[in-house]
C-alpha positions in Angstrom: 3.6 -9.6 14.1 -0.1 -8.9 14.4 -2.2 -11.4 16.3 -5.2 -11.4 14.0 -5.7 -14.7 12.0 -4.2 -14.7 8.6 -6.6 -15.0 5.8 -6.3 -15.9 2.1 -6.2 -12.8 -0.2 -9.2 -14.0 -2.1 -11.1 -14.2 1.2 -10.4 -10.6 2.0 -11.3 -9.5 -1.5 -14.6 -11.4 -1.1 -15.2 -9.4 2.2 -14.7 -6.2 0.2 -17.1 -7.3 -2.4 -19.9 -8.2 0.0 -19.4 -4.9 2.0 -19.8 -3.0 -1.2 -22.5 -5.0 -3.1 -24.5 -6.4 -0.2 -24.1 -3.9 2.6 -23.9 -0.8 0.4 -20.7 0.5 1.8 -19.0 2.6 -1.1 -15.6 1.2 -2.0 -14.2 4.7 -1.6 -15.2 4.6 2.1 -13.2 1.4 2.6 -10.3 3.0 0.8 -10.5 6.1 3.0 -10.5 4.0 6.1 -7.5 2.1 4.9 -5.5 5.2 3.9 -6.4 7.2 7.0 -5.5 4.3 9.3 -2.2 3.8 7.5 -1.3 7.5 7.7 -2.0 7.6 11.4 0.6 4.7 11.9 3.1 6.3 9.6 2.8 9.6 11.5 3.3 7.8 14.8 6.3 6.0 13.6 7.8 9.3 12.3 7.3 10.9 15.7 8.7 7.9 17.6 11.8 7.4 15.4 12.3 10.6 13.4 15.7 9.6 12.2 14.6 6.4 10.7 11.2 7.4 9.4 12.0 10.9 8.2 10.2 12.9 5.7 9.7 13.6 2.9 7.4 10.7 2.5 8.0 9.4 -1.0 4.7 7.5 -2.0 4.9 5.1 -4.9 1.4 4.5 -6.2 0.4 2.0 -8.8 -2.8 2.2 -11.0 -5.0 0.0 -8.9 -6.7 0.3 -5.4 -3.3 -0.1 -3.7 -2.2 3.1 -5.3 -5.5 4.6 -4.3 -4.8 3.8 -0.7 -1.5 5.6 -1.3 -3.2 8.8 -2.4 -5.4 8.8 0.7 -2.2 8.3 2.8 -0.6 11.3 0.9 -3.6 13.5 1.7 -3.6 12.7 5.4 0.1 13.0 5.8 0.1 16.4 3.9 -2.8 17.7 6.1 -0.7 16.7 9.2 2.1 19.0 7.9 4.5 16.4 6.5 6.2 16.9 3.2 4.8 14.4 0.7 5.8 13.5 -2.9 3.8 11.0 -5.1 5.4 9.1 -7.9 3.6 7.1 -10.5 5.1 4.5 -12.9 2.2 4.9 -15.3 0.5 7.5 -17.4 -2.2 9.0 -15.0 -4.3 9.7 -18.1 -5.2 5.9 -18.1 -6.6 6.1 -14.6 -10.4 6.1 -14.8 -11.4 9.4 -13.4 -14.6 8.0 -11.6 -12.8 5.1 -10.0 -12.1 5.3 -6.3 -8.3 5.7 -7.0 -9.0 8.2 -9.8 -11.1 10.4 -7.5 -8.4 10.4 -4.8 -5.7 11.2 -7.3 -7.7 14.2 -8.5 -8.1 15.4 -4.9 -4.4 15.4 -4.0 -3.6 17.2 -7.3 -6.0 19.9 -6.4 -4.3 20.1 -3.0 -1.0 20.9 -4.7 0.7 17.7 -3.7 3.6 16.9 -5.9 2.6 14.1 -8.4 5.4 13.1 -10.8 5.8 10.3 -13.5 9.4 9.5 -13.8 10.6 7.7 -16.9 11.9 4.1 -16.9 15.0 3.8 -14.7 14.7 7.3 -13.2 13.4 6.4 -9.7 16.7 5.1 -8.5 18.4 8.4 -9.3 15.6 10.4 -7.6 15.9 8.3 -4.4 19.6 8.8 -4.4 19.2 12.5 -4.6 16.8 12.6 -1.7 19.4 12.0 1.1 17.1 10.7 3.7 13.4 9.9 3.1 10.8 7.3 3.8 9.3 5.3 1.0 5.7 4.2 1.1 5.2 1.3 -1.2 1.7 1.4 -2.7 2.7 0.0 -6.1 1.0 -3.4 -6.2 -1.5 -5.1 -4.0 -2.7 -8.6 -3.3 -3.8 -9.3 -6.8 -0.3 -9.9 -8.2 0.0 -13.4 -9.6 2.9 -13.4 -12.0 6.5 -12.2 -11.9 7.1 -8.5 -12.0 7.9 -6.7 -15.3 9.1 -3.3 -16.0 8.5 -0.6 -14.9 7.4 -2.3 -11.6 10.4 -4.6 -11.5 12.8 -1.6 -11.9 10.9 0.5 -9.3 10.8 -2.3 -6.8 14.5 -2.8 -7.4 15.3 0.8 -6.9 13.3 0.7 -3.6 15.2 -2.3 -2.4 18.6 -0.8 -3.3 17.9 2.7 -1.9 18.8 2.1 1.7 15.8 4.2 2.8 13.1 3.1 5.3 10.3 1.4 3.5 6.6 1.1 4.7 4.4 -1.1 2.6 0.7 -0.7 2.2 -1.2 -4.1 2.5 1.7 -6.1 1.2 5.2 -5.5 -0.1 5.1 -5.2 -3.9 6.4 -8.4 -5.5 5.3 -10.7 -2.7 2.6 -13.3 -3.5 -0.1 -12.5 -1.0 -1.2 -16.1 -0.8 1.9 -18.2 -0.8 4.7 -15.8 0.3 6.6 -16.5 -2.9 8.8 -13.6 -4.3 7.5 -12.9 -7.9 10.7 -11.6 -9.4 11.8 -9.0 -6.9 10.6 -7.6 -3.6 11.8 -4.7 -1.4 11.9 -5.7 2.3 9.7 -3.4 4.4 10.5 -2.1 7.8 6.8 -2.2 8.5 3.8 -3.5 6.5 0.4 -1.9 7.2 -2.1 -4.5 6.0 -5.9 -3.9 5.7 -8.7 -5.9 7.2 -6.7 -8.9 8.1 -3.1 -10.3 7.6 -2.8 -12.1 4.3 -1.4 -15.7 4.5 1.6 -14.8 2.2 2.8 -12.3 4.9 3.2 -15.1 7.3 4.6 -18.0 5.3 7.2 -18.6 2.6 9.5 -15.5 2.2 6.8 -13.3 3.6 8.2 -12.9 7.2 11.6 -11.9 5.8 10.1 -9.0 3.7 7.2 -7.9 5.9 8.9 -6.3 8.8 6.7 -5.4 11.7 3.1 -6.0 10.7 0.1 -3.7 11.5 -3.4 -4.5 10.8 -5.8 -1.6 10.0 -9.6 -2.3 10.2 -11.4 -0.6 7.2 -15.0 -1.0 8.2 -15.9 -4.5 7.0 -19.2 -5.5 8.7 -18.5 -8.0 11.4 -21.4 -10.1 10.1 -19.4 -10.8 7.0 -16.6 -12.4 9.0 -18.9 -14.3 11.2 -20.8 -15.7 8.3 -17.5 -16.7 6.6 -16.4 -18.5 9.8 -19.7 -20.4 10.0 -19.7 -21.3 6.3 -16.1 -21.4 5.1 -15.3 -22.2 1.6 
């Protein structure tokens, strides 16, 4: 487990807001730092244990910033020579083109990275056909507050039942980032690459059983923000 102090998910979201609104750091820069840092860890894991963390890297991306992190991971892994496939459980036409995630989705499409939108229930069959692969879980982030519903429930179930290595971005999808409660279903990760700080839900409740080895990637939050929060908690 990482040694950094666990933080409430709302605390980390406030750090993001302050970094963007008060310090002028574009959100897409924070996303780039998160995705690039995660890709470096994934690349290292693949080189250290190529049988367990074997390509292709199957990256599951939801419509929010967690999915945006996944697009950045896809780009960096692709640029490093790894075969990469991106799967979306939603119509990409609903993704706002000017959002941070939308911009990164457009980039990987222009690069020729495979982006597919399987229908309900198809992901399990796709994963079975792969033989060996590594699943990158970028479906849902720390904002999840209610039990999963389809298609996410089905996709998390397919991931859990696949037998493949799973690496989660920020938090395993289906895990409450604050309490560690399982919200319907969760796929246990071999590794979780969390951003800025560990979330409390990774370290309590069912979190430790689903997180695997925890890595923390610094994404460029100004140290002043953390220091001010420590001086004036609440």
